DSSP file (Angstrom, degrees, kcal/mol; ACC not computed):
  #  RESIDUE AA STRUCTURE BP1 BP2  ACC     N-H-->O    O-->H-N    N-H-->O    O-->H-N    TCO  KAPPA ALPHA  PHI   PSI    X-CA   Y-CA   Z-CA
    1    1 A M              0   0    0      0, 0.0   100,-3.2     0, 0.0     2,-0.3   0.000 360.0 360.0 360.0 137.5   -4.2   27.4  -11.0
    2    2 A T        -     0   0    0     98,-0.2     4,-0.4   100,-0.1     3,-0.4  -0.810 360.0 -95.8-135.2 173.9   -6.5   30.5  -11.3
    3    3 A N  S >  S+     0   0    0     -2,-0.3     3,-0.8     1,-0.2     4,-0.4   0.842 121.6  61.4 -60.9 -32.2   -9.9   31.5  -10.2
    4    4 A E  T 3  S+     0   0    0      1,-0.2    -1,-0.2     2,-0.1     4,-0.2   0.844 115.5  29.7 -69.0 -31.8  -11.2   30.4  -13.7
    5    5 A N  T 3> S+     0   0    0     -3,-0.4     4,-2.8     1,-0.1    -1,-0.2   0.236  88.7 109.1-110.9  17.6  -10.1   26.7  -13.2
    6    6 A F  H <> S+     0   0    0     -3,-0.8     4,-2.7    -4,-0.4     5,-0.3   0.924  79.3  45.8 -61.4 -48.8  -10.5   26.6   -9.4
    7    7 A L  H  > S+     0   0    0     -4,-0.4     4,-2.8     1,-0.2    -1,-0.2   0.919 114.6  48.8 -62.9 -41.6  -13.6   24.3   -9.3
    8    8 A L  H  > S+     0   0    0      2,-0.2     4,-2.3     1,-0.2    -1,-0.2   0.931 112.1  49.0 -63.7 -46.2  -12.1   21.9  -11.9
    9    9 A Y  H  X S+     0   0    0     -4,-2.8     4,-1.8     1,-0.2    -2,-0.2   0.930 113.5  45.6 -58.6 -46.2   -8.8   21.8   -9.9
   10   10 A C  H  X S+     0   0    0     -4,-2.7     4,-0.6     1,-0.2    -2,-0.2   0.917 112.5  51.0 -66.9 -40.6  -10.6   21.1   -6.6
   11   11 A A  H >< S+     0   0    0     -4,-2.8     3,-0.7    -5,-0.3    -1,-0.2   0.920 108.7  52.1 -61.1 -40.5  -12.8   18.4   -8.2
   12   12 A K  H 3< S+     0   0    0     -4,-2.3    -1,-0.2     1,-0.2    -2,-0.2   0.888 117.7  37.4 -61.8 -41.6   -9.8   16.7   -9.7
   13   13 A H  H 3< S+     0   0    0     -4,-1.8     2,-0.5    -5,-0.2    -1,-0.2   0.287  86.1 119.9-102.4  11.6   -8.0   16.5   -6.4
   14   14 A Y    <<  -     0   0    0     -3,-0.7     2,-0.5    -4,-0.6    50,-0.2  -0.656  37.3-178.2 -77.9 121.9  -11.0   15.9   -4.2
   15   15 A D        +     0   0    0     48,-3.4     2,-0.4    -2,-0.5    50,-0.1  -0.830  23.6 138.3-127.9  94.5  -10.6   12.6   -2.3
   16   16 A N    >   -     0   0    0     -2,-0.5     3,-2.0     1,-0.1    47,-0.1  -0.830  27.2-171.8-135.7  95.1  -13.7   11.8   -0.2
   17   17 A S  T 3  S+     0   0    0     -2,-0.4    -1,-0.1     1,-0.3    46,-0.0   0.590  86.5  56.2 -66.0 -10.1  -14.6    8.1   -0.4
   18   18 A F  T 3  S+     0   0    0     -3,-0.0    -1,-0.3     2,-0.0     2,-0.2   0.381  76.5 126.8 -95.1   0.1  -17.7    8.7    1.5
   19   19 A M    <   +     0   0    0     -3,-2.0     3,-0.1     1,-0.2    -3,-0.0  -0.395  28.1 173.3 -67.4 127.5  -19.1   11.4   -0.8
   20   20 A H        +     0   0    0      1,-0.2     2,-0.3    -2,-0.2    -1,-0.2   0.448  60.8  13.8-113.1  -6.8  -22.5   10.6   -2.0
   21   21 A S  S >> S-     0   0    0      1,-0.1     4,-1.1     0, 0.0     3,-0.6  -0.997  72.7-105.5-163.2 164.0  -23.4   13.8   -3.9
   22   22 A T  H 3> S+     0   0    0     -2,-0.3     4,-2.3     1,-0.2     5,-0.2   0.809 114.8  67.1 -60.8 -30.8  -22.1   17.0   -5.4
   23   23 A E  H 3> S+     0   0    0      1,-0.2     4,-2.6     2,-0.2    -1,-0.2   0.880  96.9  53.0 -55.7 -42.6  -23.6   18.8   -2.5
   24   24 A E  H <> S+     0   0    0     -3,-0.6     4,-2.4     2,-0.2    -1,-0.2   0.895 108.2  50.0 -65.0 -42.2  -21.1   17.2   -0.2
   25   25 A F  H  X S+     0   0    0     -4,-1.1     4,-1.9     1,-0.2    -1,-0.2   0.911 112.3  47.1 -64.2 -41.3  -18.3   18.4   -2.4
   26   26 A L  H  X S+     0   0    0     -4,-2.3     4,-2.3     2,-0.2    -2,-0.2   0.866 109.1  55.2 -68.9 -37.2  -19.7   21.9   -2.4
   27   27 A E  H  X S+     0   0    0     -4,-2.6     4,-0.7     2,-0.2    -1,-0.2   0.907 107.1  49.5 -61.3 -41.7  -20.1   21.8    1.4
   28   28 A D  H >< S+     0   0    0     -4,-2.4     3,-0.9     1,-0.2     4,-0.3   0.894 109.4  52.3 -64.3 -37.2  -16.5   20.9    1.8
   29   29 A L  H >X S+     0   0    0     -4,-1.9     3,-2.1     1,-0.2     4,-0.6   0.877  99.6  63.7 -65.2 -35.9  -15.6   23.8   -0.5
   30   30 A D  H 3X S+     0   0    0     -4,-2.3     4,-1.9     1,-0.3     3,-0.4   0.764  85.1  75.4 -59.1 -23.1  -17.7   26.2    1.7
   31   31 A R  H <X S+     0   0    0     -3,-0.9     4,-2.6    -4,-0.7    -1,-0.3   0.835  86.3  61.5 -56.8 -30.2  -15.3   25.4    4.5
   32   32 A I  H <> S+     0   0    0     -3,-2.1     4,-2.2    -4,-0.3    -1,-0.3   0.927 103.9  48.9 -64.7 -40.9  -12.9   27.8    2.7
   33   33 A K  H  X S+     0   0    0     -4,-0.6     4,-2.5    -3,-0.4    -1,-0.2   0.877 109.9  52.1 -65.6 -36.3  -15.5   30.6    3.2
   34   34 A Y  H  X S+     0   0    0     -4,-1.9     4,-2.6     2,-0.2     5,-0.2   0.896 107.8  50.8 -64.5 -38.8  -15.8   29.6    6.9
   35   35 A V  H  X S+     0   0    0     -4,-2.6     4,-2.2     2,-0.2    -2,-0.2   0.915 111.7  48.6 -66.3 -40.2  -12.0   29.8    7.4
   36   36 A K  H  X S+     0   0    0     -4,-2.2     4,-3.1     2,-0.2     5,-0.2   0.948 112.0  48.6 -59.0 -48.9  -12.1   33.2    5.8
   37   37 A K  H  X S+     0   0    0     -4,-2.5     4,-2.1     1,-0.2    -2,-0.2   0.889 112.2  48.0 -60.1 -41.0  -15.0   34.4    8.0
   38   38 A L  H  X S+     0   0    0     -4,-2.6     4,-1.7     2,-0.2    -1,-0.2   0.889 115.0  45.6 -71.4 -35.8  -13.2   33.1   11.2
   39   39 A I  H  X S+     0   0    0     -4,-2.2     4,-2.9    -5,-0.2     5,-0.2   0.916 109.9  52.9 -71.4 -38.9  -10.0   34.8   10.3
   40   40 A T  H  X S+     0   0    0     -4,-3.1     4,-2.6     1,-0.2    -2,-0.2   0.895 108.6  51.6 -63.4 -35.3  -11.6   38.0    9.3
   41   41 A R  H  X>S+     0   0    0     -4,-2.1     4,-2.6    -5,-0.2     6,-0.8   0.885 109.9  49.6 -64.3 -35.7  -13.3   38.0   12.7
   42   42 A Y  H  X5S+     0   0    0     -4,-1.7     4,-1.9     4,-0.2    -2,-0.2   0.932 113.1  45.7 -64.4 -45.8   -9.9   37.4   14.4
   43   43 A V  H  <5S+     0   0    0     -4,-2.9    -2,-0.2     1,-0.2    -1,-0.2   0.911 120.2  41.0 -66.0 -42.0   -8.3   40.3   12.4
   44   44 A D  H  <5S+     0   0    0     -4,-2.6    -2,-0.2    -5,-0.2    -1,-0.2   0.865 135.9  10.8 -80.3 -36.2  -11.3   42.6   13.1
   45   45 A T  H  <5S-     0   0    0     -4,-2.6    -3,-0.2    -5,-0.2    -2,-0.2   0.624  90.7-118.1-118.9 -19.1  -12.0   41.8   16.7
   46   46 A G     << +     0   0    0     -4,-1.9     2,-0.6    -5,-0.6    -4,-0.2   0.364  68.6 136.5  90.4  -2.8   -9.2   39.7   18.1
   47   47 A E        -     0   0    0     -6,-0.8     2,-0.6     2,-0.0    -1,-0.3  -0.705  35.6-167.3 -83.6 118.2  -11.5   36.8   18.8
   48   48 A L        -     0   0    0     -2,-0.6     2,-1.1    -3,-0.1     3,-0.2  -0.929  19.5-166.6-112.6 119.7   -9.9   33.6   17.6
   49   49 A K     >  +     0   0    0     -2,-0.6     4,-2.4   -11,-0.2     5,-0.2  -0.680  24.8 168.0 -94.1  75.0  -11.8   30.4   17.3
   50   50 A D  H  >  +     0   0    0     -2,-1.1     4,-2.4     1,-0.2    -1,-0.2   0.854  68.1  46.8 -66.7 -38.4   -8.7   28.4   17.1
   51   51 A R  H  > S+     0   0    0      2,-0.2     4,-2.4    -3,-0.2    -1,-0.2   0.887 113.7  49.0 -72.9 -36.6  -10.1   24.9   17.5
   52   52 A L  H  > S+     0   0    0      2,-0.2     4,-2.3     1,-0.2    -2,-0.2   0.929 113.1  47.1 -69.3 -41.1  -12.9   25.6   15.0
   53   53 A L  H  X S+     0   0    0     -4,-2.4     4,-2.4     2,-0.2     5,-0.2   0.929 112.4  51.2 -62.4 -45.7  -10.4   27.0   12.4
   54   54 A L  H  X S+     0   0    0     -4,-2.4     4,-3.0    -5,-0.2    -2,-0.2   0.931 109.5  49.9 -56.9 -46.1   -8.2   23.9   13.1
   55   55 A N  H  X S+     0   0    0     -4,-2.4     4,-2.7     1,-0.2    -1,-0.2   0.933 111.6  48.0 -62.1 -46.1  -11.1   21.5   12.6
   56   56 A H  H  X S+     0   0    0     -4,-2.3     4,-2.3     1,-0.2    -1,-0.2   0.926 113.3  47.4 -62.6 -43.4  -12.1   23.2    9.2
   57   57 A I  H  X S+     0   0    0     -4,-2.4     4,-2.8     2,-0.2    -1,-0.2   0.895 111.5  50.1 -65.7 -44.3   -8.5   23.1    8.0
   58   58 A I  H  X S+     0   0    0     -4,-3.0     4,-2.5    -5,-0.2    -2,-0.2   0.951 111.1  49.8 -60.5 -46.0   -8.0   19.5    9.0
   59   59 A T  H  X S+     0   0    0     -4,-2.7     4,-1.2     1,-0.2    -2,-0.2   0.908 110.7  49.4 -62.3 -40.6  -11.2   18.5    7.2
   60   60 A L  H >X S+     0   0    0     -4,-2.3     4,-2.6     1,-0.2     3,-0.6   0.925 111.0  49.9 -60.0 -45.1  -10.1   20.4    4.1
   61   61 A H  H 3X S+     0   0    0     -4,-2.8     4,-2.4     1,-0.2    -2,-0.2   0.875 105.7  58.1 -64.4 -34.7   -6.7   18.6    4.3
   62   62 A N  H 3< S+     0   0    0     -4,-2.5    -1,-0.2    -5,-0.2    -2,-0.2   0.837 116.8  32.6 -62.8 -30.4   -8.4   15.2    4.6
   63   63 A V  H << S+     0   0    0     -4,-1.2   -48,-3.4    -3,-0.6    -2,-0.2   0.735 131.6  30.4 -97.7 -28.3  -10.3   15.8    1.3
   64   64 A F  H >< S-     0   0    0     -4,-2.6     3,-1.8   -50,-0.2    -3,-0.2   0.582  82.7-177.8-109.7 -11.8   -7.7   17.8   -0.6
   65   65 A G  G ><  +     0   0    0     -4,-2.4     3,-2.0    -5,-0.3     4,-0.3  -0.187  68.3   1.9  52.2-133.9   -4.4   16.4    0.8
   66   66 A V  G 3  S+     0   0    0      1,-0.3     4,-0.3     2,-0.1    -1,-0.3   0.531 127.3  65.2 -63.8  -7.5   -1.2   18.0   -0.5
   67   67 A H  G <> S+     0   0    0     -3,-1.8     4,-1.9   -54,-0.2    -1,-0.3   0.494  76.0  90.2 -94.3  -0.4   -3.2   20.4   -2.7
   68   68 A L  H <> S+     0   0    0     -3,-2.0     4,-3.2     1,-0.2     5,-0.3   0.931  82.2  52.0 -61.7 -47.3   -4.7   22.2    0.2
   69   69 A A  H  > S+     0   0    0     23,-0.4     4,-2.5    -4,-0.3    -1,-0.2   0.881 111.2  48.7 -56.5 -40.3   -2.0   24.9    0.7
   70   70 A R  H  > S+     0   0    0     -4,-0.3     4,-2.0     2,-0.2    -1,-0.2   0.884 112.4  48.2 -70.3 -39.2   -2.2   25.8   -3.0
   71   71 A I  H  X S+     0   0    0     -4,-1.9     4,-2.2     2,-0.2     5,-0.2   0.939 114.2  45.2 -60.0 -51.4   -6.0   26.0   -2.8
   72   72 A L  H  X S+     0   0    0     -4,-3.2     4,-2.9     1,-0.2    -2,-0.2   0.873 110.8  54.6 -68.0 -36.5   -6.0   28.2    0.3
   73   73 A Y  H  X S+     0   0    0     -4,-2.5     4,-0.6    -5,-0.3    -1,-0.2   0.926 109.2  48.0 -62.5 -43.0   -3.2   30.4   -1.2
   74   74 A L  H  < S+     0   0    0     -4,-2.0     3,-0.4     1,-0.2    -2,-0.2   0.933 122.6  32.9 -62.0 -48.1   -5.3   31.1   -4.3
   75   75 A K  H  < S+     0   0    0     -4,-2.2    -2,-0.2     1,-0.2    -1,-0.2   0.797 134.1  23.2 -79.2 -31.5   -8.4   31.9   -2.3
   76   76 A L  H ><  +     0   0    0     -4,-2.9     3,-1.9    -5,-0.2     4,-0.4  -0.124  69.2 139.6-131.9  36.0   -7.1   33.5    0.8
   77   77 A K  G >< S+     0   0    0     -4,-0.6     3,-1.7    -3,-0.4     4,-0.3   0.897  75.8  55.7 -56.5 -41.4   -3.6   34.8   -0.1
   78   78 A Q  G 3  S+     0   0    0      1,-0.3    -1,-0.3     2,-0.1     3,-0.2   0.713 112.4  44.0 -64.0 -18.6   -4.1   38.0    2.0
   79   79 A Y  G X> S+     0   0    0     -3,-1.9     3,-2.2     1,-0.1     4,-1.4   0.299  80.3 108.2-104.2   6.0   -4.9   35.9    5.0
   80   80 A F  H <>  +     0   0    0     -3,-1.7     4,-2.9    -4,-0.4    -1,-0.1   0.776  68.3  64.2 -64.6 -25.9   -2.1   33.4    4.6
   81   81 A I  H 34 S+     0   0    0     -4,-0.3    33,-2.1    -3,-0.2    -1,-0.3   0.732 109.1  43.6 -62.9 -20.9    0.0   34.6    7.5
   82   82 A Y  H <4 S+     0   0    0     -3,-2.2     4,-0.5    31,-0.2    -2,-0.2   0.757 116.7  44.9 -89.2 -32.8   -3.0   33.5    9.6
   83   83 A I  H >X S+     0   0    0     -4,-1.4     4,-1.8    -7,-0.2     3,-0.9   0.856  96.9  74.0 -76.9 -40.5   -3.5   30.2    7.8
   84   84 A K  H 3X S+     0   0    0     -4,-2.9     4,-2.3     1,-0.3     5,-0.2   0.823  91.6  54.6 -53.0 -42.4    0.2   29.2    7.7
   85   85 A P  H 3> S+     0   0    0      0, 0.0     4,-2.5     0, 0.0    -1,-0.3   0.908 107.8  50.6 -59.6 -37.7    0.5   28.3   11.5
   86   86 A F  H <> S+     0   0    0     -3,-0.9     4,-1.7    -4,-0.5    -2,-0.2   0.926 110.1  48.8 -66.6 -42.9   -2.4   25.9   11.2
   87   87 A L  H  <>S+     0   0    0     -4,-1.8     5,-3.3     1,-0.2     6,-0.6   0.854 110.3  52.7 -65.8 -32.4   -0.8   24.2    8.1
   88   88 A V  H ><5S+     0   0    0     -4,-2.3     3,-1.4    -5,-0.2    -2,-0.2   0.929 107.3  52.3 -65.5 -43.4    2.4   23.9   10.1
   89   89 A V  H 3<5S+     0   0    0     -4,-2.5    -2,-0.2     1,-0.3    -1,-0.2   0.847 114.2  41.0 -58.5 -36.6    0.6   22.3   13.0
   90   90 A I  T 3<5S-     0   0    0     -4,-1.7    -1,-0.3    -5,-0.2    -2,-0.2   0.278 113.5-117.8 -98.5  10.7   -1.0   19.6   10.9
   91   91 A N  T < 5S+     0   0    0     -3,-1.4    -3,-0.2    -5,-0.1    -2,-0.1   0.892  79.6 122.9  55.8  46.3    2.3   19.1    8.8
   92   92 A A      < +     0   0    0     -5,-3.3   -23,-0.4    -6,-0.1    -4,-0.2   0.128  33.1 105.5-120.4  17.2    0.5   20.3    5.6
   93   93 A L        -     0   0    0     -6,-0.6     2,-0.1    -5,-0.1   -27,-0.0  -0.882  57.1-151.9-103.2 115.2    2.7   23.2    4.6
   94   94 A P        -     0   0    0      0, 0.0    14,-0.2     0, 0.0     3,-0.1  -0.420  26.1-113.0 -79.8 164.9    4.9   22.4    1.6
   95   95 A T  S    S+     0   0    0      1,-0.2    13,-1.8    13,-0.1    14,-0.6   0.786  98.9  14.3 -66.0 -30.3    8.3   24.3    1.1
   96   96 A K  E     -A  107   0A   0     11,-0.3     2,-0.5    12,-0.1    11,-0.2  -0.999  62.8-146.2-150.6 152.2    6.9   25.9   -1.9
   97   97 A I  E     -A  106   0A   0      9,-2.5     9,-3.2    -2,-0.3     2,-0.4  -0.948  28.1-154.1-115.6 130.8    3.6   26.5   -3.7
   98   98 A Q  E     +A  105   0A   0     -2,-0.5     7,-0.2     7,-0.2     6,-0.2  -0.837  53.3   2.5-116.0 145.4    3.7   26.6   -7.5
   99   99 A N  E     +     0   0A   0      5,-2.6     2,-0.5    -2,-0.4     5,-0.2   0.914  65.4 158.7  56.2  59.6    1.7   28.2  -10.2
  100  100 A V  E >   -A  103   0A   0      3,-1.8     3,-2.2    -3,-0.2    -1,-0.2  -0.978  70.0 -51.7-114.4 117.5   -0.9   30.2   -8.5
  101  101 A N  T 3  S-     0   0    0   -100,-3.2   -27,-0.0    -2,-0.5   -99,-0.0  -0.348 123.0 -20.1  49.8-121.2   -2.3   32.9  -10.7
  102  102 A D  T 3  S+     0   0    0     -2,-0.1     2,-0.6    -3,-0.1    -1,-0.3   0.454 115.2 101.0 -94.0  -1.6    0.8   34.8  -12.0
  103  103 A E  E <   -A  100   0A   0     -3,-2.2    -3,-1.8     1,-0.2     3,-0.2  -0.748  51.6-169.2 -91.2 124.9    3.1   33.6   -9.3
  104  104 A T  E    S+     0   0A   0     -2,-0.6    -5,-2.6     1,-0.3     2,-0.4   0.946  72.7   6.8 -76.8 -50.5    5.4   30.8  -10.5
  105  105 A I  E     -A   98   0A   0     -7,-0.2     2,-0.6    -6,-0.1    -1,-0.3  -0.988  59.1-166.9-141.3 130.9    6.9   29.7   -7.1
  106  106 A I  E     -A   97   0A   0     -9,-3.2    -9,-2.5    -2,-0.4     2,-0.7  -0.962  15.7-148.1-109.0 112.7    6.0   30.9   -3.6
  107  107 A Y  E >   -A   96   0A   0     -2,-0.6     3,-1.5   -11,-0.2   -11,-0.3  -0.729   5.6-154.1 -81.6 118.2    8.5   29.9   -1.0
  108  108 A T  G >  S+     0   0    0    -13,-1.8     3,-1.5    -2,-0.7    -1,-0.2   0.737  87.5  67.3 -69.9 -23.3    6.5   29.3    2.2
  109  109 A D  G 3  S+     0   0    0    -14,-0.6    -1,-0.3     1,-0.3   -13,-0.1   0.660  94.2  62.1 -72.0 -10.5    9.3   30.0    4.5
  110  110 A M  G <  S+     0   0    0     -3,-1.5     2,-0.5     2,-0.1    -1,-0.3   0.487  86.0  92.8 -88.3  -4.7    9.2   33.6    3.3
  111  111 A I  S <  S-     0   0    0     -3,-1.5    -5,-0.0    -4,-0.2    -3,-0.0  -0.819  74.9-132.8 -92.6 126.5    5.6   34.0    4.6
  112  112 A A        -     0   0    0     -2,-0.5     2,-0.4     1,-0.0   -28,-0.2  -0.120  14.4-136.7 -68.4 169.2    5.3   35.4    8.1
  113  113 A M        -     0   0    0    -29,-0.1   -31,-0.2   -30,-0.1   -32,-0.1  -0.990  20.7-108.8-130.2 144.3    3.1   33.9   10.7
  114  114 A D     >  -     0   0    0    -33,-2.1     4,-2.0    -2,-0.4     3,-0.3  -0.532  19.9-147.6 -71.0 121.7    0.8   35.6   13.1
  115  115 A P  H  > S+     0   0    0      0, 0.0     4,-2.4     0, 0.0     5,-0.2   0.834  95.0  56.5 -61.7 -33.9    2.1   35.5   16.7
  116  116 A G  H  > S+     0   0    0      2,-0.2     4,-2.4     1,-0.2     5,-0.2   0.928 109.4  45.7 -58.5 -49.0   -1.3   35.4   18.3
  117  117 A I  H  > S+     0   0    0     -3,-0.3     4,-2.8     2,-0.2     5,-0.2   0.908 111.3  53.1 -64.8 -42.9   -2.3   32.3   16.3
  118  118 A I  H  X S+     0   0    0     -4,-2.0     4,-2.4     1,-0.2    -2,-0.2   0.940 109.7  48.8 -59.4 -47.0    1.1   30.6   17.1
  119  119 A K  H  X S+     0   0    0     -4,-2.4     4,-1.7     1,-0.2    -1,-0.2   0.915 112.1  48.1 -63.0 -43.5    0.6   31.2   20.8
  120  120 A A  H  X S+     0   0    0     -4,-2.4     4,-1.8     1,-0.2    -1,-0.2   0.929 111.8  49.2 -62.8 -43.0   -3.0   29.8   20.7
  121  121 A L  H  X S+     0   0    0     -4,-2.8     4,-2.7     1,-0.2    -2,-0.2   0.872 105.9  56.7 -66.7 -36.5   -1.9   26.7   18.8
  122  122 A R  H  X S+     0   0    0     -4,-2.4     4,-2.2    -5,-0.2    -1,-0.2   0.890 106.8  50.9 -60.5 -39.3    1.0   26.1   21.2
  123  123 A L  H  X S+     0   0    0     -4,-1.7     4,-0.6     2,-0.2    -2,-0.2   0.888 110.9  47.2 -65.4 -38.4   -1.6   26.0   24.0
  124  124 A I  H >< S+     0   0    0     -4,-1.8     3,-1.1     2,-0.2    -2,-0.2   0.941 113.2  48.7 -63.5 -47.4   -3.7   23.5   22.0
  125  125 A I  H 3< S+     0   0    0     -4,-2.7    -2,-0.2     1,-0.3    -1,-0.2   0.892 112.3  49.3 -65.3 -38.0   -0.7   21.3   21.3
  126  126 A N  H 3<        0   0    0     -4,-2.2    -1,-0.3     1,-0.3    -2,-0.2   0.541 360.0 360.0 -82.7  -6.0    0.4   21.4   24.9
  127  127 A D    <<        0   0    0     -3,-1.1    -1,-0.3    -4,-0.6    -2,-0.1   0.474 360.0 360.0 -70.2 360.0   -3.0   20.4   26.3
């Protein structure tokens, strides 16, 4: 998967039985931008909207299923240390991500996780 075939890949693996228009598909794809914006805010200011991020990632997982990690890795590779804890919490992190750009296999256990996000997610889980 590359940026050139990203939309086609997403459309092929999009599973929303309630979708009534292309706009809904595009709105779901926009959630990737929201995830990036929320993570950027966290990196820049320390402000973490953990529940909002979790909701966006759960919604994306609901429509892209097992393909979500690959999609997020392509679009947000530099932020994956912040995304990985959310994928772990919702049990959506595969052991490896394959064929993203020039990378053949990415072993996800080799990707670090942000301690601040881990701490925040533990508080949510224990609520």
